[in-house]
C-alpha positions as CSV (number, residue, x, y, z in Angstrom):
1,X,14.9,-14.1,48.4
2,X,17.3,-13.4,45.6
3,X,16.2,-11.7,42.4
4,X,15.9,-13.5,39.1
5,X,18.5,-11.3,37.6
6,X,21.1,-12.1,40.4
7,X,20.3,-15.8,40.1
8,X,21.0,-15.8,36.4
9,X,24.5,-14.4,37.1
10,X,25.4,-17.9,38.3
11,X,24.6,-19.3,34.9
12,X,26.5,-16.5,33.1
13,X,29.6,-17.4,35.1
14,X,29.2,-21.0,34.2
15,X,29.0,-20.2,30.5
16,X,32.0,-17.8,30.6
17,X,34.0,-20.5,32.4
18,X,33.9,-22.6,29.3
19,X,32.8,-25.6,31.4
20,X,29.2,-25.3,30.3
21,X,30.3,-26.1,26.7
22,X,29.1,-29.3,25.3
23,X,31.9,-31.6,26.4
24,X,31.6,-35.1,27.6
25,X,33.5,-37.5,29.8
26,X,34.5,-37.3,33.4
27,X,33.9,-33.6,34.1
28,X,31.8,-30.7,32.9
29,X,28.1,-30.3,32.4
30,X,27.8,-32.9,29.8
31,X,29.7,-35.7,31.6
32,X,29.0,-39.4,31.2
33,X,26.4,-39.5,34.0
34,X,24.5,-36.6,32.4
35,X,24.4,-38.3,29.0
36,X,24.1,-42.0,29.8
37,X,22.1,-41.8,33.1
38,X,20.2,-38.6,33.7
39,X,19.1,-37.9,30.1
40,X,18.3,-41.5,29.4
41,X,16.3,-42.0,32.7
42,X,14.2,-39.1,31.8
43,X,13.8,-40.4,28.2
44,X,12.7,-43.9,29.4
45,X,10.1,-42.6,31.8
46,X,8.8,-40.0,29.4
47,X,8.7,-42.3,26.3
48,X,5.2,-43.9,26.7
49,X,3.6,-40.5,27.4
50,X,5.4,-38.7,24.5
51,X,4.4,-41.6,22.2
52,X,0.7,-41.2,23.2
53,X,0.8,-37.4,22.7
54,X,2.3,-37.9,19.2
55,X,-0.3,-40.5,18.3
56,X,-3.0,-38.2,19.4
57,X,-1.6,-35.3,17.3
58,X,-1.2,-37.5,14.3
59,X,-4.8,-38.7,14.5
60,X,-5.9,-35.1,14.4
61,X,-3.5,-34.4,11.5
62,X,-1.5,-32.0,13.6
63,X,2.2,-31.7,14.4
64,X,3.6,-31.4,17.9
65,X,4.4,-28.0,19.4
66,X,6.8,-27.8,22.3
67,X,7.5,-25.1,24.8
68,X,10.8,-25.6,26.7
69,X,10.6,-23.5,29.9
70,X,14.0,-22.6,31.1
71,X,15.5,-24.0,27.9
72,X,19.1,-22.9,28.6
73,X,21.2,-23.9,25.5
74,X,18.3,-26.0,24.1
75,X,19.1,-29.1,26.2
76,X,15.5,-30.0,26.2
77,X,15.4,-30.2,22.4
78,X,18.4,-32.6,22.4
79,X,16.8,-34.7,25.2
80,X,13.4,-35.0,23.5
81,X,14.6,-35.6,19.9
82,X,16.6,-38.6,21.2
83,X,13.7,-40.4,22.7
84,X,13.5,-43.7,20.9
85,X,10.2,-45.2,19.9
86,X,11.5,-48.7,20.8
87,X,14.6,-50.5,21.9
88,X,16.0,-51.4,18.5
89,X,16.8,-55.0,17.5
90,X,20.3,-55.7,16.4
91,X,19.3,-55.5,12.7
92,X,17.3,-52.3,13.0
93,X,18.5,-48.7,12.7
94,X,17.6,-46.8,15.9
95,X,14.7,-44.5,15.2
96,X,13.8,-41.4,17.2
97,X,10.2,-41.0,18.4
98,X,10.0,-37.2,17.7
99,X,11.2,-37.0,14.1
100,X,11.6,-33.7,12.2
101,X,8.5,-34.2,10.2
102,X,6.4,-34.7,13.4
103,X,7.9,-31.6,15.1
104,X,5.9,-28.5,14.2
105,X,7.5,-26.0,16.6
106,X,10.0,-25.9,19.4
107,X,10.0,-22.6,21.4
108,X,12.6,-22.2,24.1
109,X,12.4,-19.5,26.7
110,X,15.0,-18.6,29.3
111,X,16.0,-15.6,31.3
112,X,19.7,-15.9,30.7
113,X,20.8,-14.3,27.4
114,X,24.2,-16.0,27.3
115,X,22.5,-19.5,27.3
116,X,20.1,-18.3,24.7
117,X,22.9,-17.1,22.5
118,X,24.5,-20.4,22.8
119,X,21.3,-22.1,21.7
120,X,20.9,-19.7,18.8
121,X,24.5,-20.4,17.6
122,X,23.7,-24.1,17.4
123,X,20.1,-24.1,16.1
124,X,19.7,-20.7,14.7
125,X,19.3,-22.0,11.2
126,X,16.4,-24.3,12.0
127,X,13.3,-22.4,11.1
128,X,11.1,-24.5,13.4
129,X,13.0,-23.5,16.4
130,X,12.9,-20.1,18.3
131,X,14.4,-18.7,21.4
132,X,13.1,-15.8,23.5
133,X,14.2,-14.2,26.7
134,X,11.4,-14.5,29.4
135,X,11.0,-15.2,33.0
136,X,8.5,-18.1,33.3
137,X,8.4,-17.6,37.1
138,X,6.5,-14.4,36.5
139,X,3.6,-13.7,34.0
140,X,3.1,-16.6,31.6
141,X,0.7,-16.7,28.8
142,X,0.6,-17.3,25.1
143,X,1.1,-14.2,23.0
144,X,-1.9,-12.9,21.0
145,X,-2.5,-15.2,18.1
146,X,-0.1,-17.8,19.3
147,X,-1.4,-21.4,19.4
148,X,-1.2,-23.5,22.6
149,X,1.5,-26.0,22.9
150,X,1.2,-29.8,23.2
151,X,4.2,-30.4,25.4
152,X,5.3,-28.0,28.1
153,X,8.7,-29.2,29.2
154,X,11.3,-28.3,31.9
155,X,14.4,-30.0,32.9
156,X,17.1,-30.2,35.5
157,X,15.5,-28.4,38.5
158,X,14.1,-25.6,36.4
159,X,10.8,-25.5,38.3
160,X,12.7,-25.0,41.5
161,X,13.3,-21.4,40.5
162,X,9.7,-20.9,41.6
163,X,10.8,-20.1,45.2
164,X,7.1,-19.3,46.0
165,X,4.7,-22.1,45.3
166,X,2.1,-19.5,44.3
167,X,4.0,-18.7,41.0
168,X,4.3,-22.4,40.2
169,X,0.6,-22.9,40.8
170,X,-0.3,-20.0,38.6
171,X,2.0,-21.3,35.9
172,X,0.3,-24.6,35.8
173,X,-3.1,-23.1,36.0
174,X,-2.4,-20.7,33.1
175,X,-1.1,-23.6,31.0
176,X,-4.3,-25.6,31.8
177,X,-6.5,-22.7,30.8
178,X,-4.7,-22.4,27.4
179,X,-4.8,-26.0,26.4
180,X,-7.2,-26.8,23.6
181,X,-7.9,-30.5,24.4
182,X,-4.8,-32.4,25.6
183,X,-1.3,-31.6,26.6
184,X,1.6,-33.1,28.6
185,X,3.5,-31.1,31.1
186,X,6.9,-32.1,32.5
187,X,7.8,-30.4,35.8
188,X,11.4,-30.8,37.1
189,X,12.3,-29.8,40.7
190,X,15.2,-30.3,43.0
191,X,14.4,-33.3,45.2
192,X,13.9,-32.4,49.0
193,X,15.4,-35.7,50.2
194,X,18.5,-36.2,48.1
195,X,21.4,-37.8,50.1
196,X,23.5,-34.9,48.7
197,X,21.9,-32.5,51.2
198,X,21.0,-34.7,54.0
199,X,21.7,-31.9,56.4
200,X,18.6,-30.1,55.0
201,X,16.2,-32.9,55.5
202,X,13.2,-32.0,57.7
203,X,10.0,-33.7,58.7
204,X,8.3,-30.3,58.8
205,X,7.7,-29.3,55.2
206,X,7.3,-25.6,56.2
207,X,11.0,-25.6,57.0
208,X,14.0,-25.6,54.6
209,X,11.7,-24.9,51.7
210,X,14.5,-23.3,49.7
211,X,18.3,-24.1,49.5
212,X,21.3,-21.9,48.8
213,X,22.5,-23.9,45.8
214,X,26.1,-23.3,44.8
215,X,27.1,-24.1,41.2
216,X,30.6,-25.4,42.4
217,X,30.5,-28.8,40.8
218,X,31.8,-27.5,37.4
219,X,35.3,-26.9,39.0
220,X,37.9,-29.5,40.1
221,X,38.3,-29.5,43.9
222,X,41.4,-27.3,44.1
223,X,40.0,-24.6,41.8
224,X,36.6,-24.9,43.6
225,X,38.2,-23.8,46.8
226,X,40.3,-21.1,45.2
227,X,37.1,-19.6,43.7
228,X,35.0,-20.1,46.9
229,X,34.4,-16.4,47.5
230,X,33.6,-15.8,43.8
231,X,31.0,-18.5,43.3
232,X,27.5,-17.4,42.5
233,X,24.6,-18.8,44.5
234,X,21.1,-19.8,43.4
235,X,18.0,-19.9,45.6
236,X,16.1,-23.1,44.7
237,X,12.9,-24.7,46.0
238,X,13.2,-28.2,47.5
239,X,10.3,-30.4,46.7
240,X,8.9,-33.7,48.0
241,X,6.2,-35.6,46.1
242,X,3.6,-34.6,48.7
243,X,4.3,-30.9,48.0
244,X,4.4,-31.4,44.3
245,X,1.0,-33.1,44.4
246,X,-0.4,-30.2,46.4
247,X,0.8,-27.7,43.8
248,X,-0.7,-29.7,41.0
249,X,-4.1,-30.2,42.8
250,X,-4.3,-26.5,43.6
251,X,-3.5,-25.4,40.0
252,X,-6.2,-27.8,38.7
253,X,-8.8,-26.3,41.1
254,X,-8.0,-22.8,40.1
255,X,-8.0,-23.5,36.4
256,X,-11.2,-25.5,36.6
257,X,-9.4,-28.0,34.3
258,X,-8.2,-31.5,35.4
259,X,-4.4,-31.8,35.7
260,X,-3.6,-35.4,36.4
261,X,-0.2,-36.7,37.5
262,X,0.9,-39.6,35.2
263,X,4.2,-40.3,36.9
264,X,6.7,-39.0,39.4
265,X,10.2,-40.3,39.4
266,X,13.5,-39.6,41.2
267,X,16.5,-38.8,39.0
268,X,20.2,-39.0,40.1
269,X,19.8,-41.0,43.3
270,X,23.3,-41.3,44.7
271,X,24.8,-39.8,41.6
272,X,23.9,-36.1,41.8
273,X,26.4,-33.4,41.2
274,X,26.9,-32.6,44.9
275,X,27.8,-36.1,45.9
276,X,31.3,-35.3,44.6
277,X,31.5,-31.9,46.2
278,X,30.0,-32.9,49.6
279,X,29.0,-29.3,49.9
280,X,25.9,-30.1,52.0
281,X,26.7,-33.6,53.4
282,X,30.2,-34.5,54.7
283,X,29.3,-38.2,54.4
284,X,28.7,-37.9,50.6
285,X,31.0,-40.0,48.5
286,X,32.3,-39.1,45.0
287,X,30.0,-41.6,43.3
288,X,29.4,-39.6,40.3
289,X,33.1,-39.6,39.5
290,X,33.1,-43.3,39.9
291,X,30.1,-43.9,37.6
292,X,31.5,-41.5,35.0
293,X,34.6,-43.7,35.0
294,X,32.6,-46.8,34.2
295,X,31.5,-45.1,30.9
296,X,34.8,-43.6,29.9
297,X,36.4,-45.2,26.9
298,X,39.7,-47.1,27.6
299,X,39.7,-46.3,31.3
300,X,39.7,-49.1,33.9
301,X,37.7,-48.4,37.1
302,X,38.5,-49.5,40.6
303,X,35.1,-51.1,41.3
304,X,35.5,-50.6,45.0
305,X,35.3,-46.9,44.4
306,X,31.6,-47.6,43.6
307,X,30.8,-49.1,47.0
308,X,28.3,-47.0,49.0
309,X,28.5,-46.5,52.8
310,X,25.2,-44.7,53.6
311,X,25.1,-42.8,56.9
312,X,21.5,-42.8,58.2
313,X,19.9,-39.7,59.8
314,X,17.9,-40.2,63.0
315,X,14.2,-39.7,62.9
316,X,14.0,-40.5,59.1
317,X,13.3,-44.2,59.2
318,X,11.3,-44.3,56.0
319,X,14.1,-42.6,54.1
320,X,16.9,-44.5,55.9
321,X,15.2,-47.9,55.0
322,X,14.9,-46.9,51.3
323,X,18.6,-45.7,51.0
324,X,20.0,-48.6,53.0
325,X,18.1,-51.2,50.9
326,X,19.3,-49.4,47.7
327,X,22.9,-49.4,49.1
328,X,22.8,-53.1,49.8
329,X,21.5,-54.0,46.4
330,X,23.9,-51.6,44.6
331,X,26.9,-52.9,46.6
332,X,26.0,-56.5,46.1
333,X,25.8,-56.1,42.3
334,X,29.2,-54.3,42.2
335,X,30.9,-56.9,44.3
336,X,29.3,-59.7,42.3
337,X,30.8,-58.3,39.1
338,X,34.1,-57.8,40.8
339,X,34.0,-61.5,41.7
340,X,33.1,-62.5,38.2
341,X,36.1,-60.6,36.8
342,X,38.5,-62.3,39.3
343,X,37.2,-65.8,38.7
344,X,37.0,-65.8,34.9
345,X,39.8,-67.6,33.1
346,X,40.4,-65.9,29.8
347,X,42.4,-68.8,28.3
348,X,39.9,-71.4,29.3
349,X,36.9,-69.1,28.5
350,X,35.1,-70.1,31.7
351,X,35.0,-69.4,35.4
352,X,37.8,-71.2,37.2
353,X,35.7,-71.5,40.4
354,X,32.1,-71.6,41.2
355,X,30.7,-68.1,41.6
356,X,28.3,-66.9,44.3
357,X,24.7,-68.0,44.0
358,X,22.0,-65.6,42.8
359,X,19.6,-66.1,45.7
360,X,15.9,-66.3,45.2
361,X,15.5,-63.9,48.2
362,X,17.1,-61.1,46.2
363,X,14.7,-58.6,44.6
364,X,13.7,-59.7,41.1
365,X,15.6,-56.7,39.6
366,X,18.7,-57.9,41.3
367,X,18.4,-61.5,40.1
368,X,17.9,-60.2,36.6
369,X,20.8,-57.9,36.6
370,X,23.2,-60.3,38.2
371,X,22.3,-62.9,35.6
372,X,22.8,-60.3,32.8
373,X,26.3,-59.3,34.1
374,X,27.4,-63.0,34.4
375,X,26.3,-63.4,30.7
376,X,28.3,-60.3,29.7
377,X,31.5,-61.4,31.5
378,X,31.2,-65.0,30.2
379,X,30.3,-63.9,26.6
380,X,33.1,-61.4,26.0
381,X,35.6,-61.9,28.8
382,X,37.8,-64.0,26.6
383,X,38.4,-61.3,24.0
384,X,42.0,-60.1,23.7
385,X,41.4,-56.9,21.7
386,X,39.3,-53.8,22.2
387,X,39.8,-53.7,26.0
388,X,36.7,-55.7,26.8
389,X,36.6,-54.8,30.5
390,X,37.0,-51.1,30.0
391,X,34.9,-50.7,26.9
392,X,32.1,-53.4,27.3
393,X,31.9,-54.9,30.7
394,X,32.2,-51.7,32.8
395,X,29.7,-49.7,30.7
396,X,27.3,-52.6,31.0
397,X,27.7,-52.5,34.8
398,X,26.9,-48.8,34.6
399,X,23.7,-49.6,32.7
400,X,22.8,-52.3,35.2
401,X,23.3,-49.9,38.1
402,X,21.1,-47.4,36.2
403,X,18.4,-50.0,35.8
404,X,18.6,-50.8,39.5
405,X,18.2,-47.2,40.4
406,X,15.3,-46.8,38.0
407,X,13.4,-49.8,39.3
408,X,13.9,-49.2,43.0
409,X,13.3,-45.4,43.0
410,X,10.0,-44.3,44.4
411,X,9.4,-40.9,43.1
412,X,9.4,-39.3,46.5
413,X,12.0,-36.6,46.1
414,X,15.0,-38.8,47.0
415,X,17.2,-37.9,44.1
416,X,18.9,-34.7,42.9
417,X,15.8,-34.2,40.7
418,X,12.1,-35.0,41.2
419,X,10.3,-35.1,37.9
420,X,6.5,-35.1,37.5
421,X,4.8,-36.0,34.2
422,X,1.3,-34.5,34.1
423,X,-1.5,-34.5,31.5
424,X,-4.2,-31.9,31.0
425,X,-7.2,-33.2,29.2
426,X,-10.4,-31.3,28.6
427,X,-13.6,-33.4,28.3
């Protein structure tokens, strides 16, 4: 097992490369998939539980205290403060759920000093925010005189740094012992059954518990190969829902406090970082690159680059059935939009031929999303300015595919990330 210090060198290298800077677009840590898919999927699943937590705190005349475990450069703060309390109407101004007057304290802890310095440079003037160097895979407890927190948050596989389940169990048990009356805990692991590392799938959960994770995705293919011998490696725990539930149950037993799972969800199904690198699955396609293109301003995407050709793995019928069904729904939606674009007559403002029917045998989410995309193309396809395909239709296809992934995911560890939202409530 690699030491925590050596694992942190991978993040230091990423920071020094400049590619961990807060950029957006087609490449880098903060690409379009990160901003419009991964962060938003987490926000949408977390929103009802965060809202309930805030309402409880307000009813008790308290503000919300947050501990971000493995905070990095305060990505958790950015994610949480952009959770919306509703989907705003056209006439409304978008309102965040966690407003400054509701936030009492945000404390970030991380082992990597470079990332912490990046966070301090951005948020150092905010008196309600603090950052400290600490290893949350080791001893974890509130300092003397420190109040418990209301939300214990982790993101982007942070909990997979607990290579040994024992440390994760103790972390959750210690949190449960410290909670006054109610708290929400967000645990974020690396999913055991992501298509990105299909070669690591196993039916024996005692095997392939940890993976040698290479942070190679921050480089373009040519540079990636040039740096192959220099890349740092991270040892990360792969988790299925079954294993996550066992960890939670054991932590609850040890603490003598009920820890209840509220929701498990898969994040980044078919769009994880290593789909594009194919580091662990030679059949992986660069789907993240294609989805990034959908959300890139003024850039037209070849929609056929989005089509998935899933390669099943023998003896994993349950997983194969799930991924193949998802592939069929995804591809049908993409091809339907491609058909709409080809059949729409801009001068006549209508479809020049009858489009394919939306069959009643399709899953309800498919019927809804196909109808939505037809309305989008028909509604704005006649515009001559503003690049309607590039800047309106393609992003809407991106959101439709995101909604498809969200509704069909099963929270079993089939994405790059498996996220568990837990509550701790004392009687």
